C-alpha positions as CSV (number, residue, x, y, z in Angstrom):
1,X,0.0,0.0,0.0
2,X,1.3,3.5,-0.9
3,X,2.3,5.6,2.1
4,X,-0.1,8.3,0.9
5,X,-3.1,5.9,1.0
6,X,-2.1,4.5,4.4
7,X,-1.7,8.0,5.8
8,X,-5.0,9.3,4.4
9,X,-6.9,6.3,5.9
10,X,-5.2,6.7,9.3
11,X,-6.1,10.4,9.4
12,X,-9.7,9.8,8.2
13,X,-10.3,7.6,11.2
14,X,-8.5,9.9,13.6
15,X,-10.5,12.9,12.5
16,X,-13.8,11.0,12.7
17,X,-12.9,9.8,16.2
18,X,-12.0,13.3,17.2
19,X,-15.3,14.6,15.9
20,X,-17.2,12.0,17.9
21,X,-15.2,13.0,21.1
22,X,-16.0,16.7,20.6
23,X,-19.7,15.8,20.1
24,X,-19.9,13.6,23.1
25,X,-18.2,16.2,25.3
26,X,-20.4,19.0,24.0
27,X,-23.6,17.0,24.6
28,X,-22.9,16.1,28.2
29,X,-21.5,19.5,29.1
30,X,-24.6,21.2,27.6
31,X,-26.8,18.8,29.7
32,X,-24.7,19.6,32.8
33,X,-25.1,23.3,32.1
34,X,-28.9,23.0,32.0
35,X,-28.9,21.0,35.2
36,X,-26.6,23.5,37.0
37,X,-28.9,26.5,36.6
38,X,-28.4,29.8,34.8
39,X,-26.6,31.5,37.7
40,X,-24.0,28.8,38.0
41,X,-23.0,28.2,34.4
42,X,-19.6,29.4,33.5
43,X,-15.9,28.4,33.4
44,X,-16.3,25.5,35.9
45,X,-18.8,23.9,33.5
46,X,-17.4,24.8,30.1
47,X,-13.6,24.9,30.6
48,X,-13.2,21.1,31.1
49,X,-14.9,20.6,27.7
50,X,-12.4,22.8,26.0
51,X,-9.5,21.4,28.0
52,X,-10.5,17.9,26.9
53,X,-10.0,18.8,23.3
54,X,-6.5,20.2,24.0
55,X,-7.3,23.6,22.6
56,X,-7.6,25.8,25.7
57,X,-4.7,28.0,24.8
58,X,-6.2,28.7,21.4
59,X,-9.6,29.4,22.9
60,X,-8.1,32.0,25.3
61,X,-6.4,33.8,22.5
62,X,-9.8,34.7,21.0
63,X,-12.3,34.6,23.9
64,X,-12.3,36.4,27.2
65,X,-14.2,33.7,29.1
66,X,-15.6,30.2,28.7
67,X,-19.4,30.3,28.7
68,X,-22.1,28.5,26.8
69,X,-22.1,30.8,23.8
70,X,-18.4,31.1,23.3
71,X,-17.6,27.4,24.1
72,X,-20.3,25.9,21.9
73,X,-19.4,28.0,18.9
74,X,-15.7,27.3,19.4
75,X,-16.3,23.5,19.6
76,X,-18.7,23.3,16.7
77,X,-18.2,25.7,13.8
78,X,-15.4,28.2,14.6
79,X,-13.0,28.8,11.7
80,X,-10.4,29.6,14.3
81,X,-10.5,26.1,15.8
82,X,-8.8,23.4,13.6
83,X,-10.4,20.7,15.9
84,X,-13.9,22.0,15.8
85,X,-16.6,19.4,15.0
86,X,-17.1,20.8,11.5
87,X,-13.4,21.0,10.8
88,X,-12.8,17.4,11.9
89,X,-15.6,16.0,9.7
90,X,-14.5,18.1,6.7
91,X,-10.9,16.9,7.1
92,X,-12.0,13.3,7.3
93,X,-14.0,13.6,4.1
94,X,-11.1,15.3,2.3
95,X,-8.7,12.5,3.3
96,X,-11.2,9.8,2.3
97,X,-11.9,11.5,-1.0
98,X,-8.3,11.0,-2.2
99,X,-8.4,7.3,-1.4
100,X,-11.9,6.4,-2.5
101,X,-10.7,3.3,-4.3
102,X,-9.5,1.8,-1.0
103,X,-13.0,2.2,0.6
104,X,-16.3,0.4,-0.2
105,X,-18.9,2.7,-1.8
106,X,-21.1,2.5,1.3
107,X,-18.3,3.9,3.5
108,X,-17.7,6.8,1.2
109,X,-21.4,7.6,0.8
110,X,-21.9,7.5,4.6
111,X,-19.0,9.8,5.1
112,X,-20.1,12.2,2.4
113,X,-23.6,12.2,3.9
114,X,-22.2,13.0,7.3
115,X,-20.2,16.0,5.9
116,X,-23.3,17.3,4.2
117,X,-25.3,16.9,7.4
118,X,-22.8,19.0,9.3
119,X,-22.6,21.6,6.5
120,X,-26.4,22.2,6.7
121,X,-26.1,23.3,10.3
122,X,-25.7,27.1,10.7
123,X,-25.5,29.4,13.7
124,X,-29.2,30.3,13.4
125,X,-30.2,26.6,13.2
126,X,-28.0,25.8,16.2
127,X,-29.8,28.5,18.2
128,X,-33.2,27.3,17.1
129,X,-32.8,23.5,17.2
130,X,-30.2,23.3,20.0
131,X,-27.0,21.5,20.7
132,X,-28.6,18.1,21.5
133,X,-30.1,17.8,18.0
134,X,-26.8,18.7,16.4
135,X,-25.0,16.1,18.4
136,X,-27.7,13.5,17.7
137,X,-27.3,14.1,13.9
138,X,-23.6,13.8,14.1
139,X,-23.7,10.7,16.2
140,X,-26.1,9.0,13.9
141,X,-23.9,9.9,10.9
142,X,-20.8,8.6,12.6
143,X,-22.5,5.4,13.5
144,X,-23.4,4.8,9.9
145,X,-19.8,5.4,8.8
146,X,-18.5,3.1,11.5
147,X,-21.1,0.4,10.8
148,X,-20.3,0.5,7.1
149,X,-16.6,0.1,7.8
150,X,-17.1,-2.9,10.1
151,X,-19.7,-4.5,7.8
152,X,-18.2,-3.9,4.4
153,X,-14.4,-3.9,4.6
154,X,-12.1,-6.8,4.5
155,X,-9.7,-7.0,7.4
156,X,-6.8,-6.0,5.2
157,X,-4.2,-3.3,5.5
158,X,-6.7,-0.5,4.7
159,X,-8.9,-1.6,7.6
160,X,-6.0,-1.8,10.0
161,X,-4.8,1.7,9.2
162,X,-8.4,2.9,9.9
163,X,-8.3,1.0,13.1
164,X,-5.0,2.5,14.2
165,X,-6.2,6.0,13.8
166,X,-9.5,5.4,15.5
167,X,-8.2,3.7,18.6
168,X,-5.0,5.7,19.1
169,X,-7.1,8.9,19.1
170,X,-9.5,7.2,21.5
171,X,-6.7,6.3,23.9
172,X,-5.2,9.8,23.9
173,X,-8.6,11.4,24.4
174,X,-9.7,9.2,27.3
175,X,-6.5,10.2,29.2
176,X,-6.9,13.9,28.4
177,X,-10.6,13.8,29.3
178,X,-9.8,12.7,32.9
179,X,-6.9,15.1,33.3
180,X,-8.8,18.1,31.9
181,X,-11.8,17.6,34.2
182,X,-9.8,17.2,37.3
183,X,-7.4,20.0,36.6
184,X,-10.2,22.5,36.1
185,X,-12.2,21.2,39.0
186,X,-9.2,21.4,41.4
187,X,-9.3,17.7,42.3
188,X,-5.6,17.3,41.6
189,X,-4.6,20.1,44.0
190,X,-3.5,19.2,47.4
191,X,-4.7,22.5,48.9
192,X,-8.0,24.1,48.4
193,X,-9.6,21.5,46.1
194,X,-13.3,21.9,45.9
195,X,-15.7,19.0,46.3
196,X,-16.8,17.9,42.9
197,X,-20.6,17.3,42.7
198,X,-21.7,13.9,41.5
199,X,-23.3,15.5,38.4
200,X,-19.9,16.6,37.2
201,X,-18.4,13.1,37.7
202,X,-21.3,11.7,35.6
203,X,-20.7,14.4,33.0
204,X,-17.1,13.4,32.8
205,X,-17.8,9.7,32.4
206,X,-20.8,10.4,30.3
207,X,-18.6,11.8,27.6
208,X,-17.3,8.3,27.1
209,X,-20.0,5.9,28.2
210,X,-23.8,5.5,27.8
211,X,-25.9,5.7,31.0
212,X,-26.8,2.0,30.9
213,X,-23.2,1.0,30.6
214,X,-22.3,3.3,33.4
215,X,-25.0,1.8,35.7
216,X,-23.7,-1.7,34.9
217,X,-20.1,-0.7,35.5
218,X,-20.7,1.4,38.6
219,X,-24.2,0.6,40.1
220,X,-23.5,2.6,43.3
221,X,-22.1,6.1,43.7
222,X,-19.6,7.1,41.0
223,X,-16.2,7.8,42.6
224,X,-12.9,9.0,41.2
225,X,-11.5,5.5,41.7
226,X,-14.4,4.0,39.7
227,X,-13.9,6.6,36.9
228,X,-10.2,5.8,36.6
229,X,-10.9,2.0,36.5
230,X,-13.5,2.4,33.8
231,X,-11.8,5.0,31.6
232,X,-8.2,3.9,32.0
233,X,-7.9,0.3,33.2
234,X,-11.0,-1.6,32.0
235,X,-10.0,-4.2,29.4
236,X,-13.6,-4.8,28.3
237,X,-14.9,-1.2,28.0
238,X,-14.5,-0.1,24.3
239,X,-13.6,3.5,25.2
240,X,-11.0,2.8,27.9
241,X,-7.3,3.5,27.3
242,X,-6.4,-0.1,27.9
243,X,-9.0,-1.5,25.4
244,X,-8.0,1.0,22.8
245,X,-4.3,0.3,23.1
246,X,-5.0,-3.5,22.8
247,X,-6.7,-2.8,19.4
248,X,-3.8,-0.6,18.3
249,X,-1.4,-3.4,19.2
250,X,-3.5,-6.0,17.4
251,X,-3.5,-4.0,14.2
252,X,0.2,-3.3,14.3
253,X,0.8,-7.0,14.7
254,X,-1.3,-7.8,11.6
255,X,0.4,-5.1,9.6
256,X,3.8,-6.5,10.6
257,X,2.6,-10.0,9.6
258,X,1.5,-8.9,6.1
259,X,4.8,-7.1,5.5
260,X,3.3,-3.5,5.5
261,X,6.1,-2.2,7.8
262,X,9.2,-1.7,5.8
263,X,10.8,1.2,7.6
264,X,11.8,-0.1,11.0
265,X,9.9,-0.5,14.3
266,X,6.2,0.0,14.1
267,X,5.7,1.1,17.7
268,X,4.1,-2.1,18.8
269,X,6.6,-2.7,21.6
270,X,5.8,0.7,23.0
271,X,2.1,0.0,22.9
272,X,2.6,-3.4,24.6
273,X,4.7,-1.8,27.4
274,X,2.2,0.9,28.2
275,X,-0.7,-1.6,28.1
276,X,1.2,-4.0,30.4
277,X,1.9,-1.2,32.8
278,X,-1.8,-0.3,33.0
279,X,-2.8,-3.9,33.7
280,X,-0.6,-3.8,36.8
281,X,-2.3,-0.8,38.4
282,X,-4.3,-2.0,41.4
283,X,-5.5,0.0,43.1
284,X,-5.6,3.0,40.7
285,X,-3.2,5.9,41.6
286,X,-4.6,9.1,43.0
287,X,-3.4,12.7,43.5
288,X,0.0,13.6,42.0
289,X,0.6,10.0,40.9
290,X,-2.6,10.0,38.8
291,X,-1.6,13.4,37.3
292,X,1.7,11.9,36.3
293,X,0.1,8.8,34.9
294,X,-2.5,10.7,32.8
295,X,0.1,13.1,31.5
296,X,2.5,10.2,30.7
297,X,-0.3,8.4,28.8
298,X,-0.8,11.3,26.5
299,X,2.9,11.7,25.8
300,X,3.1,8.0,25.1
301,X,0.3,8.2,22.6
302,X,2.0,11.0,20.9
303,X,5.3,9.0,20.7
304,X,3.4,6.0,19.4
305,X,1.8,8.2,16.7
306,X,5.2,9.5,15.8
307,X,6.6,6.0,15.5
308,X,3.6,4.9,13.3
309,X,4.2,7.9,11.1
310,X,7.9,7.3,10.8
311,X,7.4,3.6,10.0
312,X,4.5,3.7,7.6
313,X,4.2,7.3,6.3
314,X,7.9,8.3,6.3
315,X,7.4,11.9,7.5
316,X,8.4,13.6,10.8
317,X,5.8,13.9,13.6
318,X,4.0,17.2,13.7
319,X,3.8,18.0,17.3
320,X,5.8,15.7,19.7
321,X,5.3,18.1,22.6
322,X,1.6,17.7,23.0
323,X,-1.7,17.8,21.1
324,X,-1.3,15.7,18.0
325,X,-2.4,17.5,14.8
326,X,-2.6,16.5,11.2
327,X,-0.1,17.6,8.7
328,X,-1.7,19.3,5.7
329,X,-2.3,16.6,3.0
330,X,-1.9,18.5,-0.3
331,X,1.9,18.7,-0.2
332,X,2.2,15.1,0.9
333,X,0.0,13.9,-1.9
334,X,1.9,15.9,-4.4
335,X,5.1,14.3,-3.3
336,X,3.7,10.8,-3.7
């Protein structure tokens, strides 16, 4: 498979997963804001949502404060945010458009329909129909793409590159989600940390898990320990760090077996090492140790992404210091 094709498939999946994560965070934060009451809605509610996307610095460059109006616009349609919901879906479509021959027609049609659905949303429609309807439309479109991929594609190299992008993005986001909520809430501080209401904990976990799954996993009161076990350590929960890394490791193993890795190490050893470390955590760390773990997981995901890029796509990693971003594709495609 050409490096250009593999790269485009990988970033198609990463951008779709990123769009889903933005939509999930937006939906549960909006619900939390409604439950909190008009006099309490502000930075404590909306900043964690922006932190979880990794774009707080960019947000502060253009907005004075985080409230419903500024945060929702920034996360959905802002041209200033390269990781807005609309930007992620649009980038995913552009990547897929260049490699349509590697995708079943149903996958391309589903992705194209999702892009058109998002494009039909405007600021006035968002104000009229609300955030929940937007997130519902996006979630349905993403599920159609995901279902078409799983139902139509052979488990060949193309499918595994999609799998790599999807689950590496998911692992990184799960770690950032926990860290962002706790940092803004003050849970990580040793002094002066406020008591986080149960509604905020459920909003945090609700960005990754449906209510029925949450009730099955934690039938009693949701605690920080239970949240870490579910989002980081659980080997059966599809949106946990451990589960996602297992899927990344599986796909790298298959790509090695079919001879797709011709430029050195694929990063599978790094993935296996991180996953093994997570399986040994019992009980989960807390306080400063948890801060270090979550920060380390994000850095490891960036390093794994860099190794995948170097091995399969043969170009330098874009941002080894933090939030992983996509390199513009036009120049890369021209080179190939």
